[in-house]
C-alpha positions as CSV (number, residue, x, y, z in Angstrom):
1,M,-49.6,46.1,6.6
2,I,-48.7,45.0,3.0
3,R,-51.2,42.8,1.5
4,P,-50.2,40.3,-1.2
5,R,-51.1,41.2,-4.7
6,R,-53.1,38.9,-6.9
7,L,-51.9,38.2,-10.5
8,P,-54.4,39.1,-13.2
9,G,-56.0,36.2,-14.9
10,W,-54.4,37.2,-18.2
11,W,-51.0,36.6,-16.7
12,L,-51.8,33.1,-15.8
13,L,-53.2,32.4,-19.3
14,S,-50.0,33.7,-20.9
15,I,-47.7,31.5,-18.8
16,L,-49.8,28.4,-19.8
17,L,-49.6,29.4,-23.5
18,L,-45.8,30.0,-23.4
19,G,-45.4,26.6,-21.8
20,A,-47.5,25.0,-24.6
21,L,-45.1,26.5,-27.1
22,V,-42.0,24.9,-25.7
23,P,-41.6,21.6,-27.6
24,D,-40.8,18.2,-26.0
25,P,-37.5,16.6,-27.1
26,A,-38.0,14.3,-30.1
27,R,-37.0,10.7,-29.7
28,A,-36.6,8.0,-32.3
29,Q,-35.2,4.5,-32.9
30,L,-33.9,4.5,-36.4
31,R,-32.3,2.0,-38.8
32,V,-29.3,3.5,-40.5
33,A,-27.0,1.6,-42.8
34,G,-28.1,-1.6,-41.1
35,E,-27.4,-0.4,-37.6
36,E,-29.7,0.6,-34.8
37,V,-29.4,4.4,-34.0
38,R,-31.0,6.3,-31.2
39,V,-31.7,9.9,-31.8
40,R,-32.8,12.5,-29.3
41,A,-33.3,16.2,-30.4
42,D,-35.5,19.2,-30.0
43,A,-36.6,18.9,-33.6
44,L,-36.4,15.8,-35.9
45,T,-37.5,15.7,-39.5
46,F,-37.1,13.3,-42.4
47,D,-36.5,14.1,-46.2
48,R,-38.0,11.2,-48.2
49,D,-36.5,12.4,-51.4
50,T,-32.9,12.0,-50.1
51,D,-33.5,9.6,-47.3
52,T,-32.0,12.1,-44.9
53,Y,-32.8,12.9,-41.3
54,H,-32.3,16.4,-39.9
55,A,-32.0,17.0,-36.2
56,A,-31.6,20.3,-34.5
57,G,-31.4,21.5,-30.9
58,R,-29.6,19.5,-28.2
59,V,-28.9,16.5,-30.6
60,E,-27.8,13.3,-29.2
61,I,-27.1,10.3,-31.2
62,E,-26.0,6.8,-29.9
63,T,-24.9,3.7,-31.9
64,R,-22.3,0.9,-31.4
65,G,-20.7,2.5,-28.3
66,L,-20.5,6.0,-30.0
67,I,-22.4,9.1,-28.5
68,L,-22.6,12.2,-30.7
69,K,-23.7,15.4,-29.4
70,A,-24.2,18.8,-31.4
71,D,-26.3,21.6,-32.2
72,E,-27.2,20.4,-35.7
73,V,-27.0,16.9,-37.3
74,T,-27.7,15.6,-40.8
75,L,-27.9,11.8,-41.0
76,E,-28.1,9.9,-44.3
77,A,-30.2,6.7,-43.7
78,L,-28.7,4.6,-46.5
79,T,-24.9,5.3,-46.1
80,G,-24.7,6.3,-42.4
81,E,-23.0,9.6,-43.4
82,T,-23.3,12.1,-40.6
83,R,-22.5,15.9,-40.6
84,A,-22.6,17.7,-37.3
85,R,-22.0,21.4,-36.5
86,G,-21.9,23.5,-33.4
87,G,-20.5,22.3,-30.1
88,V,-19.7,18.9,-31.5
89,V,-18.8,16.3,-28.8
90,L,-18.0,12.7,-29.9
91,Q,-17.6,10.1,-27.0
92,Q,-16.2,6.7,-27.3
93,G,-15.8,4.8,-24.0
94,T,-13.8,7.3,-21.9
95,D,-12.3,9.1,-24.9
96,L,-13.8,12.5,-25.9
97,L,-13.5,14.5,-29.1
98,F,-14.5,18.2,-29.2
99,A,-14.9,20.1,-32.5
100,E,-16.7,22.9,-34.4
101,E,-17.5,20.6,-37.4
102,L,-17.5,16.8,-37.8
103,T,-18.2,14.5,-40.8
104,L,-18.4,10.9,-39.7
105,N,-19.7,7.7,-41.3
106,L,-21.3,5.7,-38.4
107,N,-20.7,2.5,-40.2
108,T,-17.0,2.8,-41.0
109,E,-16.2,5.2,-38.3
110,R,-14.2,7.3,-40.7
111,G,-14.5,11.0,-40.9
112,V,-13.0,14.6,-40.8
113,I,-13.0,16.8,-37.7
114,V,-12.5,20.6,-38.1
115,D,-10.8,22.4,-35.2
116,G,-10.7,19.4,-33.0
117,T,-9.4,18.3,-29.6
118,L,-9.0,14.6,-28.8
119,I,-8.8,13.8,-25.1
120,L,-7.7,10.2,-24.3
121,E,-8.5,9.9,-20.6
122,K,-6.7,6.7,-19.6
123,E,-3.6,7.7,-21.5
124,H,-3.8,11.3,-20.2
125,Y,-3.1,12.6,-23.6
126,R,-4.7,15.7,-25.5
127,I,-4.3,15.9,-29.2
128,T,-5.4,19.0,-31.1
129,G,-5.4,20.1,-34.7
130,P,-7.2,22.3,-37.2
131,R,-8.0,19.2,-39.4
132,I,-8.1,15.7,-37.9
133,E,-9.0,12.7,-40.0
134,K,-10.5,9.7,-38.3
135,T,-9.1,6.9,-40.3
136,G,-10.7,4.1,-38.2
137,R,-12.2,3.1,-35.0
138,E,-9.0,3.7,-33.0
139,S,-6.8,5.7,-35.4
140,Y,-6.5,9.4,-36.4
141,R,-4.3,11.5,-38.7
142,L,-3.6,15.2,-38.0
143,T,-2.2,18.1,-40.1
144,D,-0.3,20.6,-38.0
145,G,-1.2,18.6,-35.0
146,A,-0.1,18.9,-31.3
147,L,-0.1,16.4,-28.5
148,T,0.5,16.8,-24.7
149,T,-0.3,15.0,-21.3
150,C,-1.1,18.4,-19.6
151,G,-4.6,18.1,-18.2
152,C,-5.4,21.7,-18.5
153,E,-8.7,23.2,-19.1
154,L,-9.8,23.5,-22.7
155,G,-8.4,26.8,-24.2
156,R,-5.7,27.0,-21.6
157,R,-2.1,26.9,-22.9
158,P,-0.2,23.7,-21.7
159,T,3.2,23.8,-20.1
160,W,4.6,21.6,-22.7
161,V,3.5,20.3,-26.1
162,I,4.9,18.4,-29.1
163,T,3.9,19.6,-32.4
164,G,4.3,18.2,-35.9
165,R,3.5,18.8,-39.6
166,E,1.8,15.3,-39.6
167,V,0.7,13.2,-36.6
168,D,-0.6,9.6,-36.9
169,V,-2.2,8.3,-33.8
170,I,-3.0,4.7,-33.1
171,L,-4.8,4.2,-29.8
172,N,-3.1,1.8,-27.4
173,E,-0.1,1.9,-29.7
174,Y,2.0,5.0,-30.6
175,A,1.8,8.5,-32.0
176,F,4.1,8.9,-35.1
177,V,5.1,12.5,-35.6
178,T,6.9,14.0,-38.5
179,G,8.8,17.2,-38.0
180,A,8.4,17.0,-34.2
181,T,9.2,20.1,-32.1
182,F,9.2,19.8,-28.3
183,R,7.9,23.3,-26.9
184,L,8.3,24.4,-23.3
185,L,6.0,27.3,-22.4
186,D,5.4,27.8,-26.1
187,V,9.2,28.1,-26.8
188,P,10.8,25.5,-29.1
189,V,13.6,23.6,-27.3
190,L,14.1,20.4,-29.3
191,Y,13.5,19.3,-32.8
192,L,13.4,15.8,-34.2
193,P,12.7,14.9,-37.9
194,Y,10.8,12.0,-36.8
195,G,9.5,11.0,-33.3
196,V,7.5,8.0,-31.8
197,F,5.7,8.5,-28.6
198,P,3.8,5.7,-26.7
199,I,0.1,6.0,-26.2
200,K,-0.5,2.9,-24.1
201,R,-3.4,1.4,-22.3
202,D,-1.8,-2.1,-21.8
203,R,1.7,-3.1,-20.7
204,Q,4.1,-3.1,-23.6
205,S,7.7,-4.5,-24.0
206,G,10.4,-2.1,-24.4
207,L,13.2,0.1,-22.9
208,L,12.5,1.8,-19.7
209,T,14.0,5.1,-18.5
210,P,17.7,4.9,-18.0
211,H,19.0,5.6,-14.5
212,F,22.2,7.5,-13.8
213,S,23.7,7.7,-10.3
214,Q,26.8,8.8,-8.4
215,S,28.0,7.6,-4.9
216,K,31.1,7.0,-3.0
217,R,30.7,3.2,-2.9
218,H,30.0,2.6,-6.5
219,G,31.2,5.5,-8.3
220,L,29.4,6.6,-11.5
221,S,26.8,4.1,-12.6
222,L,24.4,3.7,-15.6
223,E,21.4,1.2,-15.5
224,L,19.5,0.4,-18.7
225,P,16.4,-1.6,-17.8
226,V,14.4,-3.4,-20.4
227,Y,10.8,-4.5,-19.8
228,W,9.2,-7.7,-21.3
229,A,5.5,-8.1,-21.2
230,I,5.5,-11.9,-21.5
231,S,1.7,-12.4,-21.2
232,D,-1.3,-10.8,-19.5
233,Q,-0.3,-12.7,-16.3
234,T,3.5,-12.4,-16.4
235,D,6.1,-9.9,-17.0
236,A,10.0,-9.5,-16.6
237,T,12.6,-6.8,-16.3
238,L,16.2,-7.2,-17.1
239,S,18.5,-4.4,-15.5
240,P,22.1,-4.4,-16.6
241,E,24.0,-1.8,-14.7
242,Y,27.6,-0.5,-15.1
243,L,29.4,0.5,-11.8
244,A,32.7,2.3,-12.3
245,K,34.2,1.0,-9.2
246,R,32.8,-2.6,-9.2
247,G,32.0,-3.7,-12.8
248,V,28.9,-4.8,-14.6
249,K,25.9,-5.8,-12.3
250,W,23.0,-7.8,-13.6
251,G,19.5,-7.8,-12.3
252,G,16.4,-9.4,-13.2
253,E,12.8,-9.4,-12.0
254,F,10.0,-11.8,-12.9
255,R,6.4,-11.2,-11.7
256,Y,3.3,-13.3,-12.1
257,A,-0.5,-13.0,-11.1
258,L,-2.3,-16.2,-12.1
259,A,-5.7,-17.3,-11.7
260,G,-7.0,-18.2,-8.2
261,Q,-5.2,-15.4,-6.6
262,V,-1.8,-17.0,-7.1
263,E,0.9,-14.3,-7.4
264,G,4.6,-13.8,-6.7
265,Q,7.8,-12.1,-7.6
266,T,11.4,-13.1,-8.0
267,N,14.4,-10.7,-8.2
268,V,17.9,-12.1,-8.9
269,F,21.2,-10.0,-8.9
270,W,24.7,-11.0,-9.9
271,L,28.0,-9.1,-9.8
272,D,31.7,-10.0,-10.3
273,D,32.9,-7.3,-7.9
274,A,36.1,-5.8,-8.8
275,R,36.3,-3.8,-5.6
276,R,36.0,-6.9,-3.3
277,E,37.5,-9.3,-5.8
278,R,34.8,-12.0,-5.6
279,T,31.5,-13.0,-7.2
280,R,28.5,-11.7,-5.3
281,W,24.8,-12.4,-5.8
282,A,21.4,-12.0,-4.2
283,L,18.0,-13.8,-4.5
284,R,14.6,-12.4,-3.2
285,S,11.4,-14.3,-4.0
286,R,7.9,-14.1,-2.9
287,H,5.0,-16.5,-3.7
288,D,1.4,-16.5,-2.4
289,Q,-1.0,-19.4,-3.3
290,P,-4.4,-20.3,-1.7
291,F,-5.9,-23.7,-2.2
292,P,-9.7,-24.5,-2.6
293,D,-9.6,-26.4,0.8
294,G,-8.5,-23.3,2.7
295,T,-4.9,-24.1,2.8
296,T,-2.5,-21.3,2.0
297,A,1.1,-21.4,1.0
298,K,3.7,-18.6,1.3
299,V,7.2,-18.4,0.3
300,D,9.5,-15.5,1.2
301,L,13.2,-16.0,0.4
302,N,16.0,-13.5,1.2
303,L,19.4,-15.1,0.3
304,V,22.8,-13.3,-0.3
305,S,26.2,-14.5,-1.1
306,D,27.8,-12.6,1.9
307,N,26.8,-10.5,4.9
308,E,28.2,-7.2,3.4
309,Y,26.0,-7.5,0.4
310,V,23.0,-6.1,2.3
311,S,24.9,-2.9,3.3
312,D,26.5,-2.5,-0.1
313,F,23.4,-3.0,-2.1
314,S,20.4,-2.0,0.2
315,R,18.8,-0.6,-2.9
316,D,18.0,-4.1,-4.1
317,G,15.3,-4.2,-1.5
318,F,17.2,-5.0,1.6
319,D,17.2,-3.1,5.0
320,A,20.8,-2.0,5.7
321,A,20.0,-1.7,9.4
322,A,18.6,-5.3,9.7
323,P,20.6,-7.6,12.1
324,Q,19.5,-10.7,10.2
325,L,17.8,-11.9,7.0
326,R,15.0,-14.5,7.2
327,S,13.7,-16.9,4.6
328,Q,10.5,-18.8,5.2
329,V,8.1,-21.4,3.7
330,I,4.8,-21.5,5.3
331,V,1.8,-23.8,4.7
332,A,-1.1,-23.1,6.9
333,K,-4.6,-24.8,7.3
334,A,-7.3,-23.1,9.3
335,A,-10.6,-24.7,10.4
336,E,-13.2,-23.8,12.8
337,G,-11.5,-23.2,16.1
338,S,-8.2,-24.7,15.1
339,S,-5.1,-24.1,12.9
340,L,-2.2,-26.1,11.6
341,V,1.0,-24.4,10.4
342,T,4.1,-25.9,8.9
343,Q,6.9,-23.4,8.7
344,F,10.6,-23.7,7.4
345,T,12.8,-20.8,8.6
346,Y,16.3,-20.2,7.5
347,F,18.2,-17.4,9.2
348,R,21.3,-15.4,8.2
349,D,22.8,-13.4,11.0
350,L,24.4,-10.3,9.5
351,T,26.2,-9.4,12.8
352,L,28.4,-12.6,12.7
353,P,31.1,-13.7,10.3
354,D,29.8,-15.4,7.0
355,Q,30.9,-18.9,8.2
356,A,29.5,-18.7,11.8
357,P,26.8,-21.3,12.7
358,V,23.3,-20.0,12.9
359,L,20.3,-22.0,14.3
360,H,17.6,-22.7,11.7
361,T,14.1,-24.2,12.3
362,L,13.4,-26.8,9.6
363,P,10.6,-27.3,10.2
364,R,8.5,-26.0,13.0
365,I,4.8,-27.6,13.0
366,T,2.3,-25.8,15.2
367,Y,-1.1,-27.1,16.0
368,T,-3.5,-24.8,18.0
369,R,-7.1,-25.1,19.3
370,V,-8.7,-21.9,20.7
371,R,-10.8,-22.3,23.8
372,Q,-13.9,-24.2,23.1
373,A,-16.8,-25.4,25.4
374,I,-16.9,-29.2,26.3
375,E,-20.4,-30.4,25.4
376,G,-21.9,-27.0,26.0
377,G,-21.0,-27.0,29.8
378,P,-18.9,-24.6,31.8
379,L,-15.7,-26.4,31.1
380,Y,-13.5,-25.2,28.2
381,Y,-10.6,-26.9,26.5
382,N,-7.6,-25.4,24.5
383,L,-4.4,-26.7,23.1
384,D,-1.0,-25.3,22.0
385,S,1.5,-27.6,20.6
386,S,4.5,-27.6,18.4
387,F,7.3,-29.9,16.9
388,T,10.4,-28.3,15.9
389,H,13.6,-29.4,14.2
390,F,16.6,-27.3,15.0
391,E,19.5,-27.4,12.5
392,R,22.9,-25.7,12.2
393,D,26.2,-26.4,10.6
394,R,28.0,-26.7,13.9
395,G,26.9,-27.1,17.5
396,L,23.8,-28.5,19.1
397,R,21.2,-29.8,16.9
398,G,17.8,-31.8,17.6
399,Q,14.1,-32.0,17.8
400,R,11.7,-30.8,20.4
401,L,7.9,-31.7,20.9
402,D,6.0,-29.3,23.2
403,I,2.5,-30.1,24.2
404,L,0.5,-27.6,26.3
405,P,-3.2,-28.6,26.8
406,G,-5.5,-26.6,29.1
407,L,-8.9,-26.6,30.9
408,S,-10.8,-23.7,32.1
409,W,-14.0,-23.0,33.8
410,V,-16.0,-19.9,33.1
411,T,-18.5,-18.7,35.7
412,Q,-20.3,-15.4,36.5
413,P,-21.1,-15.0,40.2
414,L,-23.3,-12.0,41.0
415,G,-23.9,-11.7,37.3
416,V,-21.2,-8.8,37.0
417,L,-17.9,-10.8,37.3
418,D,-16.3,-13.2,35.0
419,V,-14.3,-15.6,36.9
420,V,-12.1,-18.0,35.0
421,P,-9.9,-20.6,36.7
422,G,-7.6,-22.7,34.6
423,L,-5.1,-25.5,34.7
424,R,-2.5,-26.3,32.0
425,L,-0.1,-29.3,31.9
426,R,3.1,-29.0,29.7
427,E,5.2,-31.9,28.3
428,T,8.4,-31.0,26.5
429,M,10.5,-33.8,25.0
430,Y,13.9,-33.4,23.3
431,E,15.9,-35.6,21.0
432,T,19.4,-33.9,20.5
433,S,22.8,-34.6,19.1
434,Q,24.3,-34.7,22.7
435,G,24.7,-37.6,25.0
436,I,24.2,-41.2,24.2
437,S,20.5,-41.3,23.5
438,G,20.0,-37.6,23.5
439,F,16.5,-38.0,24.8
440,Q,15.3,-35.6,27.6
441,H,12.0,-34.2,28.8
442,R,10.3,-31.7,31.0
443,Q,6.9,-31.6,32.8
444,L,5.4,-28.4,34.0
445,V,2.0,-27.5,35.5
446,Q,0.5,-24.0,35.3
447,A,-2.5,-22.7,37.3
448,D,-4.3,-19.6,36.4
449,L,-7.3,-17.6,37.9
450,S,-8.7,-14.5,36.1
451,V,-11.3,-12.2,37.4
452,L,-12.6,-9.3,35.3
453,T,-15.6,-7.2,34.7
454,S,-16.7,-4.2,32.5
455,L,-18.5,-1.3,33.6
456,E,-19.9,1.3,31.1
457,R,-22.1,4.2,30.6
458,I,-23.7,5.7,27.5
459,Y,-23.7,9.5,27.1
460,P,-26.3,10.7,24.4
461,L,-25.2,13.9,22.5
462,A,-27.4,16.4,20.7
463,G,-25.7,17.7,17.6
464,G,-21.9,17.5,16.7
465,A,-20.1,14.7,15.0
466,F,-21.1,12.0,17.3
467,E,-24.6,11.0,18.4
468,R,-23.3,9.3,21.6
469,L,-20.3,8.4,23.6
470,R,-19.6,5.2,25.4
471,H,-17.2,5.2,28.5
472,S,-16.1,1.8,29.9
473,V,-14.0,0.8,32.8
474,E,-12.4,-2.7,32.6
475,P,-10.7,-3.9,35.8
476,S,-8.9,-7.3,35.8
477,V,-7.0,-9.5,38.3
478,T,-5.0,-12.5,37.0
479,Y,-3.0,-14.9,39.0
480,S,-0.4,-17.4,37.5
481,F,1.6,-20.1,39.2
482,I,4.3,-22.3,37.8
483,P,6.4,-24.3,40.4
484,T,10.1,-24.5,40.5
485,I,11.7,-27.2,38.3
486,S,15.3,-27.7,37.3
487,Q,16.0,-27.0,33.7
488,R,19.8,-26.5,33.6
489,S,20.4,-30.0,32.0
490,L,18.0,-29.3,29.1
491,P,19.2,-28.1,25.8
492,E,18.4,-24.4,25.2
493,F,17.4,-23.4,21.7
494,D,14.9,-20.5,22.4
495,D,12.7,-19.1,25.1
496,V,10.5,-22.2,25.3
497,D,13.3,-24.1,26.9
498,R,13.6,-22.0,30.0
499,V,10.2,-21.4,31.6
500,P,10.8,-19.5,34.8
501,R,9.2,-20.1,38.2
502,T,6.2,-17.9,38.4
503,N,4.0,-16.9,41.4
504,L,2.5,-13.7,39.8
505,L,-0.5,-11.6,40.6
506,T,-1.3,-9.0,37.8
507,V,-3.7,-6.1,38.4
508,G,-4.9,-4.2,35.2
509,L,-7.1,-1.3,34.6
510,T,-8.3,-0.2,31.1
511,N,-10.4,2.9,30.3
512,R,-12.0,3.2,26.9
513,L,-13.9,6.1,25.3
514,Q,-15.8,5.3,22.1
515,G,-18.0,7.5,20.0
516,R,-20.7,6.5,17.4
517,L,-20.6,8.9,14.5
518,A,-23.8,10.8,13.7
519,G,-25.6,9.8,10.7
520,A,-27.6,6.8,9.3
521,P,-28.3,3.8,11.4
522,G,-25.2,1.5,11.7
523,A,-22.7,4.4,11.5
524,P,-19.2,3.3,12.5
525,V,-17.8,3.6,16.0
526,R,-14.4,5.2,16.6
527,E,-12.2,4.6,19.6
528,L,-11.4,8.1,20.8
529,G,-9.1,7.1,23.6
530,R,-7.7,4.3,25.7
531,L,-5.7,4.3,29.0
532,A,-4.4,1.0,30.3
533,F,-2.2,0.1,33.1
534,S,-0.8,-3.3,34.3
535,Q,1.0,-3.9,37.6
536,P,2.4,-7.4,38.2
537,V,3.3,-8.4,41.8
538,A,5.7,-11.4,42.2
539,F,5.5,-13.4,45.4
540,T,8.7,-15.2,44.4
541,Q,11.8,-14.0,42.6
542,L,11.9,-15.2,38.9
543,E,14.8,-17.6,38.3
544,V,15.9,-15.5,35.2
545,Q,16.5,-12.3,37.2
546,P,19.4,-11.7,39.6
547,P,18.1,-10.7,43.1
548,P,18.1,-6.9,43.5
549,A,20.6,-5.2,45.7
550,G,18.0,-4.1,48.3
551,G,16.6,-7.5,48.6
552,R,13.4,-9.0,47.0
553,Q,11.1,-6.6,45.2
554,P,7.6,-8.0,44.8
555,L,6.4,-5.0,42.4
556,Q,7.5,-5.8,38.8
557,N,7.8,-3.2,36.1
558,L,4.5,-1.0,35.9
559,T,3.5,-0.8,32.3
560,G,1.1,1.8,30.8
561,Q,-0.2,3.0,27.5
562,L,-2.2,6.0,26.4
563,V,-3.9,6.0,22.9
564,A,-5.8,9.2,21.7
565,N,-7.6,9.5,18.4
566,P,-9.5,12.9,18.8
567,A,-9.8,13.3,15.0
568,D,-9.3,11.3,11.8
569,D,-6.1,13.2,11.0
570,L,-4.6,13.3,14.5
571,S,-3.5,10.5,16.7
572,A,-1.1,9.9,19.7
573,T,0.2,7.0,21.4
574,I,2.4,6.9,24.5
575,G,3.6,3.8,26.4
576,G,6.2,3.0,29.0
577,S,7.6,0.7,31.7
578,Y,8.5,1.9,35.1
579,S,11.0,-0.1,37.3
580,H,10.2,0.0,41.0
581,T,13.6,-1.5,41.8
582,K,15.5,1.2,39.9
583,G,13.1,3.9,40.6
584,H,12.9,5.3,37.1
585,I,11.5,4.5,33.7
586,V,13.3,1.9,31.9
587,A,11.4,1.9,28.5
588,Y,9.3,4.6,26.8
589,D,7.8,5.1,23.4
590,A,5.7,8.0,22.1
591,L,4.3,8.7,18.7
592,L,2.5,11.7,17.6
593,S,1.1,12.0,14.0
594,Y,-0.9,14.5,12.1
595,R,-2.2,14.7,8.5
596,H,-3.8,17.9,7.1
597,P,-6.4,17.5,4.4
598,L,-4.3,20.0,2.2
599,G,-1.4,17.6,2.2
600,H,0.7,18.6,5.2
601,A,1.9,15.8,7.5
602,A,4.1,15.4,10.4
603,S,5.0,12.8,13.0
604,V,7.4,12.4,15.9
605,D,8.4,9.0,17.3
606,Y,10.6,8.8,20.5
607,R,11.9,5.4,21.5
608,Y,13.8,4.8,24.8
609,S,14.9,1.4,26.1
610,K,17.5,1.1,28.9
611,P,18.0,-2.8,28.4
612,D,18.3,-2.4,24.7
613,N,20.5,0.8,24.7
614,I,18.0,2.6,22.6
615,N,17.5,6.4,22.9
616,Q,16.2,7.7,19.5
617,L,14.0,10.5,18.1
618,S,12.6,10.2,14.7
619,P,11.0,13.4,13.2
620,R,9.2,13.3,9.9
621,F,7.2,16.0,8.2
622,Q,5.9,16.9,4.8
623,L,4.8,20.5,4.0
624,R,2.9,21.8,1.1
625,L,4.7,24.9,0.5
626,A,2.3,25.8,-2.2
627,D,-0.5,24.3,-4.2
628,L,2.2,22.6,-6.3
629,L,5.2,22.5,-4.2
630,A,5.9,20.0,-1.4
631,F,8.9,19.5,0.9
632,A,9.6,16.4,3.1
633,Y,12.2,15.7,5.7
634,E,13.1,12.9,8.1
635,S,16.2,12.5,10.2
636,P,16.4,9.8,13.1
637,Y,18.7,11.0,15.8
638,S,20.4,8.6,18.3
639,Y,21.1,10.2,21.7
640,T,23.3,7.1,22.5
641,A,25.5,7.7,19.6
642,S,25.1,11.5,19.7
643,R,24.6,11.7,15.9
644,F,22.0,11.6,13.2
645,L,21.7,8.1,11.8
646,Q,20.7,9.5,8.4
647,S,19.1,12.5,7.0
648,I,16.6,12.5,4.0
649,Y,15.4,15.7,2.2
650,R,12.9,15.6,-0.7
651,L,11.6,18.5,-2.7
652,K,8.9,18.0,-5.4
653,L,7.2,20.5,-7.7
654,H,4.1,19.6,-9.6
655,S,2.5,21.3,-12.6
656,R,-0.8,22.8,-12.1
657,C,-2.2,20.6,-15.0
658,G,-0.5,17.5,-13.8
659,C,1.6,17.0,-16.9
660,W,5.1,17.2,-15.2
661,E,7.0,16.7,-11.9
662,L,10.3,18.1,-10.8
663,G,12.0,16.2,-7.9
664,F,15.2,16.6,-5.9
665,S,16.3,14.5,-2.9
666,I,19.3,14.1,-0.8
667,I,20.0,10.9,1.4
668,D,22.9,11.3,3.8
669,R,23.7,8.1,5.4
670,K,26.2,7.6,8.3
671,R,26.7,3.8,8.4
672,P,27.8,3.0,5.7
673,N,29.2,6.6,5.2
674,D,27.7,7.7,1.9
675,T,25.8,10.7,0.5
676,E,23.3,10.0,-2.4
677,F,21.4,12.4,-4.5
678,A,18.7,12.4,-7.0
679,F,17.3,14.9,-9.5
680,T,14.4,13.8,-11.8
681,F,12.3,15.7,-14.3
682,T,9.2,13.6,-15.3
683,L,7.0,14.4,-18.2
684,R,3.6,12.6,-17.7
685,G,3.3,9.8,-20.4
686,L,6.9,10.3,-21.6
687,G,9.0,9.0,-18.6
688,S,11.7,10.6,-16.4
689,L,14.9,12.5,-17.3
690,G,17.7,13.2,-15.0
691,S,20.3,11.6,-12.6
692,G,19.9,10.2,-9.3
693,A,21.3,8.3,-6.3
694,P,21.1,4.6,-6.0
695,R,17.6,3.5,-5.3
C-alpha cells in the first residue's frame, strides 16, 4: 500500500512567498492632453520631470474608442504622444492594427507604424507595409504597401495581392495606389501606373461589373449596369444592354425601404426588338406597407407587352414555365376573430393568344369570422362571405355576392369524444351582363357532423437526444350533406358557382410521433413522424362526376400521407391518392431530402398525376468534392414527354482564405431550346470578371 507523502513545511512557505512576489496589475484613470485615459499594466510609473508615464508588461490603454495593447508604452501627459513597442495591437471598432512599433498621438490620432498590418474586418481588407503613416482617424499612407481581401492567417502568403510604391487609404472610401502591381501567387501579372480600389462600408454610386453573355436567342450581349445610391432609404440601377440579334434593351430598378416597414421594388424593361420587329416591355413591381391600425397593403404587379416576352426574357424575373401572370393589389384588415380583405387581381393567360379575353376579379372583397362561442354557451357561430366583380374584354361579366353563415354545437359525451354537429346556409346572388335584368340567385343548405378524439401515450427516455416521446392516435369521422339543386342556368365564373350534391362520410386516422429534445426546461418539441389516411364514402354520386362503367362506387379516392423527420438534416414526405374505381394510384408525390453538415445536399422529388398528365422526376444534389470545391446538378425529367426538361450544372471553387471564387455553370433548356453558359472569376472586394449566360 502506497501512503501519500506530506510536503515539508518549507515547501508551503516557499509557495506563499513566490505568490507574494507576483505583482497585481496596476490600474489608473489618467488625464492626458485633456482626455480621459484608462491604463492597465503590470507596472506603471510617472516621471514628474518630463510629465511622462511608463507602462510595462501586458499594457492596455483605452481612450476615445481606441484600445492600444503592447509590451511597453510611454505616454506623454501634456501632448498625448504615445510610443509602443513589442506585440503592438491597436483596435478601433472592428478594425485591427498589428505592428512591432507604433508612435501615436492620442489626441490627433496621427502617428507612424513600423512593420504593420491593418485588418479592416467589415471591408475584408488586409493592408501591410514596412512603414504606415496614420494621417487621421480613418486615413493611412503606406510606403511599399500591399493590400488584399484574402483572410489568411497572419504570416501566411495570400493568393493575390496588389502592391504599390505609395498607397493612400481612406476608410469607407477608396485605396489610391501609385505603381500598382497585381500579383497572383506572388507572380506579377498586371501593372497599372495608378489604380483606385473601393474600400466601402456604405453603399456608393458607380459602375457595377459588366456582364457578357452568349445565347442562341439573343446572340452576343453586353450589359453595363450603373448603380445610384440615392439616399439611405432608396437606390436605383440602370442596366443598358446590347443584344446582337435584337438591339438595345433598357432595364431599370428602383428600391426603397422607408420608415414603418414600408418597402418595395420596381423593375422596368424596354426593347425595340429587331428580331420580332415590335416594341416590347415589361413591368414588375412590389410594395408592402403596414398601417398603425393593423391594416396592411400589398402590391404585386407583373405586366408584359406580349405573351412571348416571358419565355424570351425569363431572366428578367419571370418563370418561363408559368401558364399565367398574376398582378394583385391587396388591402387586408385583421381583428380578433375576423378579417376583411379587398383584392384586385388581373390575370394574363400565357397559353392563349395575346388578344384572348381573360377573366379578372376587380375586386374580390372577403369578410370572414372564425368559429366563436355565442354568449359563452355550447353554440358557435362562423361566417364566410365574399363580393366579387368579374370583368373581361369580351364574354360574360358581372357581380356575385356569396354569404355562408354557420352554426355549430360542441359537446363532449363520455369526456373522450368531441362531437360537433353544424348547419350552414348559403345564399349566392348574381347580377350579370346576360338576360334582361341579369339577376339570379341560389340557396343551399349544408349539414355537417364531426366526431373526433385523440389518444396519446408518453414514453420517458433515459439518455439520448430526446427526454421523452409522445405518440398520439387521432381518429375522426365527418359527415357532410348538401341536397340536390339545379344550377345549370347560373353563370359559371369559378368553382363557387357549381357546388355538387354531397352525401359524404369521411373516415380519417392520423398517427403522430413527437419528441421533446433533452436539455433545459422548455426545450423544443420535434415532430418525428406523421401518418394520415382519409377515406371518403359517397352515398350518392357527385353531379360533377360521370357514372363509372361498373355502376356506382361509394368509395371515393383514398388519400394518405407519410412525413418522417428522423433528424435535423433528413426528411421524407410521401403522399398519394388511390382510386377504387380504377384500381390503381392516380396521384403520387414523394420528396426525400438530405443535408450534410459539411455542405453535401441531395433531394429527389417525384410527382405523378394521372388527371393532370404529370409524371416527373426531379433530382438535385450538391457535393463538396473538397474543402474548397463544390459541384451541383439538377435535371427534371418528364416520363410523359420522355425527355429532360432542362439540365443545370454548377461548379464552384473557393479559395482557402475566402478571397476569390471561380464558378462555371451550364444551363441546357429544351423549351425554348437554348443552351446558356457562365464563367465567373470573383475577387472578394473587387467584383467579378468573366462571361456568362443570360441571368
